[in-house]
C-alpha positions in Angstrom: 43.7 58.6 -14.7 46.5 56.5 -13.2 43.9 54.6 -11.0 41.6 54.0 -14.0 44.4 52.6 -16.1 45.6 50.3 -13.3 42.0 49.1 -12.9 41.7 48.3 -16.6 45.0 46.5 -16.6 43.8 44.3 -13.7 40.5 43.4 -15.5 42.4 42.5 -18.7 44.8 40.3 -16.8 42.1 38.5 -14.9 40.1 37.8 -18.0 43.3 36.5 -19.7 44.0 34.0 -17.0 40.3 33.0 -16.9 39.8 32.3 -20.6 43.1 31.7 -22.3 43.1 28.0 -21.6 46.7 27.9 -20.3 48.7 28.8 -17.1 46.7 29.7 -14.0 43.5 29.8 -16.0 44.0 26.1 -16.8 44.8 25.3 -13.1 41.6 27.1 -12.0 39.6 25.0 -14.4 41.3 21.7 -13.6 39.4 20.9 -10.4 37.3 23.4 -8.6 35.9 21.8 -5.5 37.0 22.3 -1.9 36.2 20.5 1.3 32.6 21.1 2.3 32.4 23.8 4.9 35.8 25.4 4.3 39.1 25.2 2.5 42.5 25.7 4.2 44.4 28.5 2.6 47.8 27.9 4.1 49.5 28.1 7.5 47.9 30.8 9.7 45.4 31.8 7.1 41.7 32.4 7.6 39.1 29.8 6.5 37.0 30.4 3.5 33.5 28.9 3.1 33.5 26.7 0.1 31.1 27.6 -2.7 30.5 23.8 -3.0 29.5 23.2 0.6 26.2 21.3 0.7 23.2 23.7 0.3 19.5 23.5 1.0 17.2 22.3 -1.7 13.9 23.9 -2.7 12.0 20.8 -1.3 12.9 17.4 0.0 15.0 15.6 -2.6 14.5 12.0 -3.7 18.1 11.7 -5.1 21.3 13.0 -3.8 23.6 12.1 -6.8 23.3 11.5 -10.6 25.1 9.2 -13.0 24.4 10.4 -16.5 25.4 7.9 -19.1 25.6 9.8 -22.4 25.7 7.7 -25.6 27.2 10.3 -27.9 26.4 9.9 -31.6 22.7 8.9 -31.0 21.8 5.2 -30.6 19.0 3.9 -32.9 15.9 3.6 -30.8 14.4 1.5 -33.7 17.0 -1.2 -33.2 17.0 -1.1 -29.4 13.7 -0.1 -27.8 11.0 0.9 -30.2 10.1 -2.1 -32.3 7.9 -1.3 -35.3 6.3 -4.3 -37.1 4.9 -2.0 -39.9 8.4 -0.8 -40.6 9.6 -4.3 -40.9 6.7 -5.1 -43.3 7.5 -2.1 -45.5 11.2 -2.6 -45.7 12.5 -1.1 -48.9 9.4 0.9 -49.7 9.3 4.7 -50.0 8.0 6.4 -46.8 4.7 8.3 -47.3 5.3 11.9 -48.4 2.8 13.3 -45.9 4.9 11.9 -43.0 8.2 13.5 -44.0 6.9 16.8 -45.4 8.8 19.9 -44.1 11.4 17.8 -42.4 15.1 18.5 -42.4 17.8 15.9 -42.4 21.6 15.9 -42.1 22.3 13.6 -45.1 19.4 11.7 -46.6 16.7 12.9 -49.0 13.0 13.0 -47.9 12.1 10.3 -50.5 14.4 7.7 -48.9 13.1 4.2 -48.5 12.2 2.5 -45.2 14.7 0.2 -43.4 13.3 -2.6 -41.3 14.6 -3.1 -37.7 17.8 -5.2 -37.9 17.2 -7.3 -34.7 14.5 -9.4 -33.1 12.8 -8.1 -30.0 11.6 -9.8 -26.8 9.6 -8.9 -23.7 11.4 -8.9 -20.3 10.4 -9.0 -16.7 7.0 -8.6 -15.1 6.8 -5.2 -16.7 6.9 -6.8 -20.2 9.4 -4.1 -21.5 10.4 -5.0 -25.0 14.1 -4.9 -25.9 16.3 -5.9 -28.8 18.3 -9.1 -28.8 21.6 -7.0 -28.7 20.8 -5.7 -25.2 20.0 -8.9 -23.2 21.6 -7.7 -20.0 19.4 -4.6 -20.0 16.5 -7.1 -20.1 17.6 -8.4 -16.7 16.9 -5.0 -15.1 13.7 -4.3 -17.0 11.7 -4.0 -13.8 14.2 -1.6 -12.3 14.2 1.1 -15.0 11.7 3.7 -16.3 11.6 4.1 -20.1 10.6 7.2 -22.1 10.0 6.4 -25.8 8.7 9.8 -26.7 11.8 12.1 -26.3 12.2 14.9 -28.9 14.4 17.8 -29.6 14.8 20.6 -32.2 18.4 19.9 -32.9 19.4 17.6 -35.7 23.2 17.8 -35.8 25.5 16.3 -33.2 27.3 19.2 -31.6 24.2 21.5 -31.0 22.1 18.5 -30.0 24.7 17.3 -27.4 25.0 20.8 -26.1 21.2 21.2 -25.9 20.8 18.0 -23.9 23.7 18.7 -21.6 23.4 22.5 -21.2 19.9 23.5 -22.3 21.2 25.5 -25.3 22.5 24.5 -28.7 25.2 27.1 -28.5 28.4 26.8 -26.4 28.8 29.0 -23.4 26.0 27.7 -21.1 26.6 25.7 -17.9 26.3 22.0 -18.1 23.6 20.3 -16.0 26.2 19.0 -13.6 27.5 22.6 -13.1 23.9 23.7 -12.4 23.4 20.9 -9.9 26.6 21.6 -8.0 25.8 25.4 -8.1 22.4 24.6 -6.7 23.1 22.0 -4.0 26.9 21.8 -3.7 28.8 18.6 -3.1 29.2 16.0 -0.3 32.7 15.1 -1.5 35.6 16.3 0.6 38.5 15.1 -1.4 37.1 14.7 -4.9 35.4 17.1 -7.3 31.6 17.3 -7.1 31.2 17.0 -10.9 33.3 14.4 -12.7 33.5 13.4 -16.3 34.5 10.0 -17.6 35.0 9.3 -21.3 35.7 6.4 -23.6 35.6 5.7 -27.3 37.0 9.1 -28.3 35.9 12.8 -28.2 32.4 14.1 -28.4 31.2 16.4 -31.2 30.6 19.3 -28.8 33.9 18.7 -26.8 34.5 20.2 -23.4 31.5 22.6 -23.8 29.4 19.6 -22.8 30.6 19.8 -19.2 31.7 23.5 -19.0 30.6 25.9 -16.2 29.7 28.5 -18.8 28.9 31.8 -17.1 28.8 30.2 -13.7 32.0 30.5 -11.6 34.5 27.9 -12.6 34.1 26.2 -9.2 31.3 24.3 -10.9 33.3 23.1 -14.0 33.1 19.4 -14.8 36.5 17.7 -14.1 37.5 15.1 -16.7 39.1 12.0 -15.1 41.2 9.4 -17.0 40.2 5.8 -16.4 43.8 4.7 -16.1 47.0 6.3 -14.7 46.7 9.5 -12.8 43.0 10.5 -13.0 44.1 14.1 -13.7 47.4 14.9 -15.4 50.1 16.3 -13.2 48.3 15.5 -10.0 51.3 13.6 -8.8 54.4 15.4 -7.4 57.2 15.8 -9.9 60.6 14.2 -9.1 62.4 15.8 -6.2 59.3 17.4 -4.6 58.2 15.7 -1.4 55.0 16.3 0.5 56.5 18.8 2.9 57.9 21.0 0.1 54.5 20.7 -1.7 52.6 21.7 1.4 54.9 24.6 2.2 54.6 25.8 -1.4 50.8 25.6 -1.3 50.6 27.5 2.0 52.6 30.3 0.6 50.6 30.4 -2.6 47.4 30.2 -0.7 48.3 33.2 1.5 49.3 35.3 -1.5 46.1 34.4 -3.4 44.0 35.1 -0.3 45.5 38.6 -0.1 44.9 39.1 -3.8 41.3 38.0 -3.4 40.8 40.6 -0.6 42.1 43.3 -2.8 40.3 42.4 -6.1 37.2 40.5 -4.9 37.6 38.2 -7.9 35.7 34.9 -7.6 38.2 33.3 -10.0 40.9 33.8 -7.4 38.8 31.8 -4.9 38.4 29.1 -7.6 42.2 29.0 -7.9 42.7 28.7 -4.2 40.2 25.8 -4.0 41.8 24.1 -7.0 45.2 24.0 -5.3 43.8 22.7 -2.1 41.7 20.0 -3.8 44.6 18.9 -5.9 46.6 18.4 -2.6 43.9 16.3 -1.1 43.4 14.4 -4.3 47.0 13.2 -4.3 46.0 11.0 -1.4 42.4 10.1 -2.4 42.5 9.7 -6.1 44.9 6.8 -6.3 42.7 4.8 -3.9 39.6 5.7 -6.0 41.2 4.6 -9.2 42.4 1.2 -7.8 39.5 -0.8 -9.0 41.7 -4.0 -8.5 40.6 -3.9 -4.9 37.1 -4.7 -5.9 36.0 -8.3 -5.3 36.5 -10.5 -8.4 32.8 -11.1 -8.8 32.2 -7.4 -9.0 34.9 -6.9 -11.6 33.4 -9.8 -13.6 29.9 -8.4 -13.3 31.0 -5.2 -15.0 33.5 -6.8 -17.3 36.1 -4.4 -15.9 39.8 -5.0 -16.1 42.7 -3.3 -14.2 44.6 -0.9 -16.4 41.9 -0.7 -19.1 40.5 2.6 -20.2 37.1 1.1 -21.0 33.4 1.9 -20.6 33.1 -1.0 -18.2 35.8 0.6 -16.0 34.1 3.9 -16.2 30.8 2.4 -15.0 32.5 0.9 -12.0 34.4 4.1 -11.3 31.1 6.0 -11.4 29.7 3.9 -8.6 33.0 4.4 -6.6 32.8 8.2 -7.2 29.2 8.4 -6.0 30.1 6.3 -3.0 32.6 8.9 -2.1 30.1 11.8 -2.2 30.6 13.0 -5.8 27.3 14.8 -6.8 27.2 14.4 -10.5 29.1 11.9 -12.8 28.9 12.1 -16.6 30.0 9.0 -18.5 30.5 9.6 -22.2 30.7 6.7 -24.7 31.1 7.8 -28.3 30.7 5.7 -31.4 26.9 5.5 -31.9 26.7 7.5 -35.1 25.7 4.8 -37.5 25.1 6.4 -40.9 26.3 3.1 -42.4 25.9 -0.5 -41.3 23.6 0.3 -38.3 23.4 -3.5 -37.6 27.1 -4.1 -37.3 27.7 -0.8 -35.5 25.1 -1.5 -32.8 26.4 -5.0 -32.3 29.8 -3.6 -31.5 28.6 -0.8 -29.2 26.1 -3.0 -27.3 28.8 -5.6 -26.8 30.9 -3.0 -25.0 28.1 -1.2 -23.1 25.1 -3.5 -22.3 26.7 -5.6 -19.6 28.4 -2.7 -17.7 25.3 -0.6 -17.7 23.1 -3.4 -16.3 25.9 -4.2 -13.8 25.9 -0.6 -12.6 22.2 -0.6 -11.8 22.4 -4.1 -10.2 25.4 -3.0 -8.1 23.8 0.2 -7.0 20.6 -1.7 -6.0 22.3 -4.4 -4.0 24.3 -1.8 -2.1 21.2 0.2 -1.3 22.6 3.1 -3.4 19.8 3.1 -6.0 17.6 4.6 -3.3 19.4 7.9 -3.6 21.4 7.7 -6.9 19.6 8.6 -10.2 20.9 6.9 -13.4 20.1 8.4 -16.8 20.9 6.7 -20.1 20.4 8.2 -23.6 21.9 10.1 -26.6 21.3 13.4 -28.2 18.5 12.4 -30.6 17.3 9.3 -32.5 17.7 7.7 -35.9 15.4 7.8 -39.0 13.1 5.0 -40.0 14.5 5.6 -43.5 17.7 4.1 -44.7 20.8 6.1 -45.5 22.9 4.8 -48.4 25.4 7.0 -50.2 28.0 5.4 -52.5 30.0 8.6 -52.7 30.5 8.5 -48.9 30.8 4.7 -48.7 27.6 4.4 -46.7 24.8 1.8 -46.9 22.2 0.3 -44.6 22.6 3.1 -42.0 20.2 5.6 -40.4 20.4 9.4 -40.4 19.8 11.9 -37.5 16.3 12.0 -36.2 15.2 14.7 -33.7 11.5 13.9 -33.8 11.7 10.8 -31.6 14.2 8.9 -29.4 14.3 6.9 -26.2 15.8 7.6 -22.8 15.7 5.4 -19.7 16.2 6.2 -16.1 16.5 4.3 -12.8 16.6 5.3 -9.2 14.7 7.1 -6.5 11.4 8.9 -7.0 10.6 7.0 -10.3 8.1 4.3 -11.1 10.3 1.3 -11.9 9.1 -1.0 -14.7 7.1 1.7 -16.4 7.3 2.6 -20.0 5.7 5.9 -21.2 5.4 7.5 -24.6 4.5 6.3 -28.0 5.5 6.9 -31.6 3.5 6.3 -34.8 3.6 2.9 -36.6 6.8 3.8 -38.5 8.6 5.3 -35.5 8.7 8.7 -37.0 6.6 11.1 -34.9 5.7 11.0 -31.2 2.0 10.4 -30.8 1.6 10.2 -27.0 3.2 11.7 -23.9 5.8 13.8 -25.7 8.8 14.6 -23.5 11.0 17.5 -24.6 14.7 17.8 -23.6 13.8 20.6 -21.2 11.2 18.3 -19.6 13.9 15.7 -19.0 16.2 18.3 -17.5 13.4 19.6 -15.3 12.7 16.1 -14.1 16.3 15.4 -13.1 16.4 18.7 -11.1 13.1 17.9 -9.5 14.4 14.5 -8.2 17.3 16.4 -6.7 14.9 18.7 -4.8 15.4 21.6 -7.2 12.7 23.7 -8.9 14.0 24.3 -12.4 12.2 27.6 -12.6 13.9 28.9 -9.5 17.4 27.6 -10.1 18.7 30.7 -11.9 21.9 32.8 -12.3 21.9 36.4 -13.5 24.4 37.0 -16.3 24.7 40.1 -18.5 21.6 41.7 -16.9 19.1 38.8 -17.1 18.4 35.6 -15.2 19.3 32.3 -16.9 18.2 28.8 -16.1 19.0 25.3 -17.4 15.6 24.9 -19.0 15.6 28.4 -20.6 12.0 29.6 -20.6 10.0 26.4 -20.7 9.9 22.8 -19.6 8.1 20.8 -16.9 8.9 17.7 -14.9 7.4 14.5 -16.2 4.7 13.6 -13.6 3.8 10.3 -15.2 7.1 8.7 -14.3 7.3 10.1 -10.8 6.4 7.8 -7.9 
């Protein structure tokens, strides 16, 4: 009986530290990646093979890293990529009832009137890709990107839709795609996390669940970096603690944790050990990473980046610097795209902040030869309605509601057909009519380009195998080179 009670106490204590969000649990979640091939556990201690050492892929990969640029709030495809002359012609008229039957919306009624695109469109490059006037810089890379105009999802509210695109499930608790990738193929970074999150513009609707490790070990958790100051809070030594004292302390803690791991065989103890060791190495590597002022002036100007700014432009430049240093997966979150009112003014502001840096990122990667093995993905959680949203009670007018039936995503990088546009929507931009691509198809394609078979990348939890793409999905062959 005594042994049973002791065992129960240990399980309870471990779960507390894992999930409570404070203390050692928080330390374990802060940064989980250790040096590829082994992490030092302290003076005289044994070596432990890192769970994030590079691993074999299912087949030869095209890409070795991903920069996922997530436009949280859902940009309007009708104002940016998918121009509809018939929608412009029918501005202010009621949308045909047969088109909107059985549809659900977050705010507007089904009998809402149509809203014409707010901007002019123009063809760009040899590919003839058509873009709005508010994204002129994207037009400069038209022949380097691959556009999917036929994305669709089942989720029509922000939090579940963001989770669905990032984790494959509308409910919190599943691993993010970056966690699945680092679980599947590890990381090439020695002194930085393999899965890094950069944010600007405020918080996302789904919060940290967008980059969580879910039921995967917390080694694979996405690590949020700040774009100015210390990248991670408390990574610098406090006053009075020099490097020798810090190292001696970590050696002692590492030895104690290693003994505890041997006794308990708890993977979260391993995660804690790796977190301490990575934090030690990051004290030297992170300041150099964050010092974008060392970039040539022409590079800074190309992005529109500024030293000390916590901006989207800085995050795009940081993403390139992270990938350069072996980071496997970088998420860039830019919020502010939820334009229920004044979609025209809102998009002007957002595109002013994002169009130039995004184009600069692709150009920069290409001129450095990094676009040959770095996959760039741009998009939001769903699209916007062809119908107008106007609500005097909420102070809204000339906006667009959530639209899961059709939206646009673009990609750039290895294994893709650059300059290609696939997918088609009807004349009003409501339904996909050709080459429909589901969210799970996009996820399967990203994994495929990294050399991973989405049906074989699984993790058994609570008695059954799980995967990012749940029980369906296929990679999009039409866009693959």
